[in-house]
C-alpha positions as CSV (number, residue, x, y, z in Angstrom):
1,M,89.5,-100.7,192.5
2,K,88.7,-98.8,195.7
3,K,87.3,-95.9,193.8
4,L,85.1,-98.2,191.8
5,I,83.8,-99.8,195.0
6,L,82.9,-96.5,196.5
7,L,81.2,-95.3,193.3
8,S,79.1,-98.4,193.2
9,L,78.0,-97.9,196.9
10,F,77.2,-94.3,196.3
11,L,74.9,-95.3,193.4
12,F,73.4,-98.1,195.5
13,F,72.4,-96.1,198.5
14,G,71.6,-93.0,196.4
15,S,68.8,-95.1,194.8
16,F,67.1,-95.4,198.2
17,V,67.3,-91.6,198.7
18,L,65.7,-90.9,195.4
19,A,62.9,-93.4,196.1
20,A,62.1,-91.7,199.4
21,E,62.0,-88.3,197.7
22,A,59.5,-89.5,195.1
23,N,56.9,-89.9,197.9
24,Q,57.3,-86.4,199.3
25,T,54.6,-83.7,199.1
26,Y,55.8,-80.3,197.9
27,S,55.0,-76.7,199.0
28,A,54.8,-73.6,196.8
29,Q,58.2,-72.7,198.0
30,D,59.6,-76.1,196.9
31,A,58.0,-75.5,193.5
32,L,59.5,-72.0,193.1
33,I,63.0,-73.3,194.1
34,A,62.7,-76.1,191.6
35,I,61.7,-73.7,188.8
36,N,64.6,-71.4,189.7
37,N,67.0,-74.3,189.5
38,S,65.6,-75.2,186.1
39,E,66.1,-71.7,184.9
40,K,69.8,-72.0,186.0
41,I,70.0,-75.1,183.8
42,L,68.5,-73.1,180.9
43,N,71.1,-70.4,181.3
44,E,73.9,-73.0,181.5
45,F,72.8,-74.5,178.2
46,I,72.5,-71.1,176.5
47,N,76.0,-70.2,177.6
48,L,77.4,-73.5,176.4
49,S,75.5,-73.2,173.1
50,L,73.7,-76.5,173.7
51,P,70.2,-77.2,172.4
52,Y,67.7,-75.9,175.0
53,S,64.3,-75.7,173.3
54,D,62.9,-78.7,175.2
55,I,64.2,-77.3,178.5
56,N,62.7,-73.9,177.8
57,D,59.3,-75.4,176.8
58,T,59.2,-77.5,180.0
59,I,60.0,-74.5,182.2
60,V,57.2,-72.5,180.6
61,E,54.8,-75.5,181.2
62,A,56.0,-75.7,184.8
63,K,55.3,-72.0,185.4
64,N,51.8,-72.4,183.9
65,V,51.1,-75.4,186.1
66,Y,52.3,-73.4,189.2
67,I,49.8,-70.7,188.5
68,Q,47.1,-73.3,187.9
69,V,47.8,-74.9,191.3
70,L,47.4,-71.4,192.9
71,Y,44.0,-71.1,191.2
72,A,43.1,-74.7,192.2
73,Q,43.8,-73.9,195.8
74,I,41.3,-71.1,195.6
75,L,38.6,-73.3,194.1
76,R,39.3,-76.0,196.7
77,G,39.0,-73.5,199.5
78,E,42.5,-74.0,200.7
79,V,43.3,-70.3,200.8
80,N,41.2,-67.2,201.6
81,S,40.0,-65.4,198.4
82,S,37.5,-62.9,197.2
83,L,34.5,-63.6,195.0
84,Q,36.3,-62.0,192.0
85,E,39.4,-64.1,192.6
86,R,37.2,-67.3,192.7
87,I,35.5,-66.2,189.4
88,D,39.0,-65.6,187.8
89,A,40.2,-68.9,189.1
90,R,37.2,-70.8,187.7
91,S,37.5,-69.0,184.4
92,A,41.3,-69.9,184.1
93,L,40.7,-73.5,184.9
94,Q,37.4,-74.1,183.1
95,F,39.0,-76.6,180.6
96,I,41.4,-78.2,183.1
97,N,41.0,-81.0,185.6
98,W,42.1,-79.0,188.5
99,K,40.8,-81.0,191.5
100,N,44.0,-83.0,191.9
101,L,46.5,-80.4,190.8
102,Q,49.4,-80.2,193.3
103,Y,52.9,-78.6,193.5
104,S,54.3,-82.1,192.9
105,D,53.1,-81.7,189.3
106,V,55.4,-78.6,189.0
107,V,58.3,-80.4,190.6
108,A,57.8,-83.4,188.3
109,L,58.2,-81.1,185.3
110,T,61.4,-79.5,186.8
111,N,62.7,-83.1,187.4
112,R,62.1,-83.6,183.7
113,V,64.4,-80.6,183.0
114,S,67.1,-82.3,185.1
115,D,66.6,-85.5,183.1
116,I,66.9,-83.6,179.8
117,R,70.1,-82.0,181.1
118,S,71.7,-85.3,182.0
119,Q,70.6,-86.9,178.7
120,T,72.0,-83.9,176.7
121,L,75.3,-83.7,178.5
122,D,75.8,-87.5,178.3
123,L,75.1,-87.5,174.6
124,Y,77.3,-84.4,174.1
125,D,80.2,-86.2,175.7
126,L,79.6,-89.3,173.6
127,L,79.6,-87.3,170.4
128,N,82.9,-85.7,171.3
129,L,84.4,-89.1,172.2
130,E,83.1,-90.8,169.0
131,Q,84.2,-87.9,166.8
132,K,87.8,-88.9,167.2
133,K,87.0,-92.1,165.2
134,L,86.4,-89.9,162.1
135,S,90.1,-89.7,161.6
136,D,90.3,-93.5,161.1
137,P,89.9,-94.9,157.6
138,I,86.1,-95.6,157.6
139,S,83.5,-95.7,154.9
140,N,81.3,-92.7,153.9
141,E,78.3,-94.6,155.1
142,T,79.7,-94.9,158.6
143,S,80.9,-91.3,158.8
144,N,77.5,-90.1,157.6
145,Y,75.8,-91.8,160.6
146,F,77.9,-89.6,162.9
147,L,77.2,-86.4,160.9
148,L,73.5,-87.2,161.2
149,A,73.8,-87.8,164.9
150,R,75.5,-84.5,165.4
151,D,73.0,-82.6,163.3
152,S,70.1,-84.1,165.2
153,F,71.7,-83.3,168.5
154,Y,72.1,-79.6,167.8
155,N,68.5,-79.4,166.5
156,G,67.3,-80.8,169.8
157,R,66.3,-84.3,168.5
158,L,68.1,-86.2,171.2
159,N,66.5,-89.6,170.7
160,E,67.1,-89.4,167.0
161,S,70.7,-88.4,167.6
162,Q,71.2,-91.4,169.9
163,T,69.8,-93.7,167.3
164,Y,72.2,-92.4,164.6
165,L,75.1,-92.5,167.1
166,E,74.4,-96.2,167.9
167,S,74.3,-96.9,164.1
168,F,77.7,-95.2,163.8
169,R,79.2,-97.2,166.6
170,T,77.8,-100.5,165.2
171,S,79.0,-99.8,161.7
172,Y,82.5,-98.7,163.0
173,D,82.9,-101.8,165.2
174,S,81.8,-104.0,162.3
175,E,84.5,-102.5,160.1
176,Y,87.2,-103.0,162.7
177,G,86.1,-106.4,163.9
178,N,85.5,-105.4,167.5
179,N,83.1,-108.3,167.9
180,S,86.0,-110.8,167.9
181,I,87.8,-108.6,170.4
182,F,84.9,-108.6,172.8
183,K,84.7,-112.4,172.6
184,S,88.4,-112.6,173.4
185,L,88.0,-110.4,176.4
186,A,85.0,-112.5,177.7
187,L,87.1,-115.6,177.4
188,Q,90.0,-114.0,179.3
189,A,87.6,-112.9,182.0
190,R,86.2,-116.4,182.5
191,N,89.6,-117.9,182.7
192,F,90.7,-115.3,185.2
193,F,87.7,-116.2,187.4
194,Y,88.4,-120.0,187.3
195,R,92.1,-119.3,188.2
196,Y,91.5,-116.9,191.1
197,W,88.1,-117.9,192.4
198,I,89.4,-118.4,196.0
199,Q,90.8,-114.9,196.1
200,I,87.7,-113.5,194.5
201,T,85.5,-115.2,197.1
202,I,87.7,-113.8,199.9
203,F,87.5,-110.4,198.4
204,I,83.7,-110.5,198.3
205,V,83.5,-111.5,202.0
206,I,85.7,-108.6,202.9
207,L,83.6,-106.3,200.7
208,I,80.5,-107.3,202.6
209,F,82.0,-106.2,205.9
210,F,83.5,-103.1,204.3
211,T,80.1,-102.1,202.9
212,Y,78.7,-101.5,206.4
213,F,81.5,-99.1,207.3
214,V,81.1,-97.2,204.0
215,Y,77.4,-97.1,204.5
216,V,77.8,-95.4,207.9
217,K,80.2,-92.9,206.4
218,L,77.9,-92.2,203.5
219,R,74.9,-91.8,205.9
220,I,76.8,-89.3,208.0
221,R,77.8,-87.3,205.0
222,F,74.3,-87.3,203.7
223,L,72.9,-86.2,207.1
224,R,75.4,-83.4,207.3
225,M,74.5,-82.2,203.9
226,T,70.8,-82.3,204.7
227,V,71.2,-80.4,207.9
228,R,73.3,-77.7,206.2
229,K,70.7,-77.5,203.5
230,L,67.9,-77.1,205.9
231,H,69.7,-74.4,207.9
232,S,70.4,-72.6,204.7
233,E,66.8,-73.0,203.5
234,K,65.5,-71.8,206.9
235,S,67.6,-68.6,206.6
236,T,66.3,-68.1,203.0
237,L,62.7,-68.5,204.0
238,S,63.1,-65.9,206.8
239,E,64.4,-63.5,204.3
240,L,61.6,-64.3,201.9
241,I,59.0,-63.6,204.6
242,K,60.6,-60.2,205.3
243,K,60.6,-59.4,201.6
244,A,57.0,-60.4,201.2
245,Q,56.1,-58.2,204.2
246,T,58.0,-55.3,202.6
247,D,56.4,-55.9,199.2
248,R,52.9,-56.0,200.7
249,F,52.8,-53.5,203.5
250,K,55.5,-51.0,202.7
251,E,55.8,-50.9,198.9
252,N,52.3,-52.5,198.0
253,K,53.8,-54.5,195.1
254,I,51.8,-57.6,195.7
255,S,48.1,-58.4,196.4
256,A,46.8,-59.7,199.7
257,L,46.1,-63.1,198.0
258,T,49.6,-63.4,196.8
259,Y,51.0,-62.3,200.2
260,N,48.9,-64.8,202.0
261,V,49.8,-67.7,199.7
262,R,53.5,-66.9,199.8
263,T,53.7,-66.4,203.6
264,S,51.5,-69.4,204.3
265,S,53.8,-71.7,202.2
266,Y,56.9,-70.1,203.8
267,H,55.6,-70.7,207.4
268,E,54.5,-74.2,206.5
269,R,57.9,-75.0,205.2
270,L,59.6,-73.4,208.2
271,Q,57.5,-75.5,210.5
272,K,58.5,-78.7,208.7
273,I,62.2,-77.7,208.9
274,N,62.0,-76.9,212.6
275,S,60.5,-80.3,213.3
276,S,62.9,-82.1,211.1
277,L,66.2,-80.5,212.2
278,P,66.3,-81.9,215.8
279,V,65.6,-85.4,214.5
280,L,68.3,-85.3,211.8
281,E,70.8,-83.7,214.2
282,N,70.2,-86.4,216.8
283,R,70.7,-89.1,214.2
284,L,73.9,-87.5,213.0
285,K,75.2,-87.3,216.6
286,K,74.5,-91.0,217.2
287,L,76.1,-92.1,213.9
288,S,79.2,-90.0,214.5
289,K,79.9,-92.1,217.7
290,V,80.0,-95.3,215.7
């Protein structure tokens, strides 16, 4: 019961964190990190022999949008550029509505990769779980639903697979009369509530007070993770700046435009981190005293 309560609270407060992240603005570095994380997901699916065509297509689209945002910054005058670079940018974006292109568009696509990953893994687990029912004496029609669901899954048609899997479960439950079992469980639950409503009410009151304590603990944990992440990102950005300087001035691997865009985004992100860290560390210090 305690684990169930903690899990519910994690999900409850996690929703607020996700809502806050949805309103963030993203830098080029954020977009590159997001693309890199998506490529890790792609490699994970390849190693697990799971369907990855949708993930691969979305990553390709995210990379294309990233380049388009770079060109859009040139056309909007947000970065220094030569006449030829502006001509190239206008040519590349001539059929695209580029005026509102932002790195958030790239991150949105990488978020879609994460959603596909979650959907795929959840469906994969369900298929493995439901496959055990094939050993029961069921009709060919019911078993065919599962075979179709599995075939659709490995061909990357997740929604179709989900539909077939639901048909399989419905048909299986119908054959084994699970509807009556569910009604019996509902009746038992109602009787339990009527019998122990005083104890349940007391538990709810205690839970309300306990929630605040758990919230503080979760907040402290979240702040610690955020502070560690920012320190790590700060160190990574410093290394990326050094690498960009080496690539530009020592090895001449990148153009001036690419160098300026990269270092500008790195410094911009570093500035945000340096301004955020003291605030977060101060909050963490205050909460730790509670």
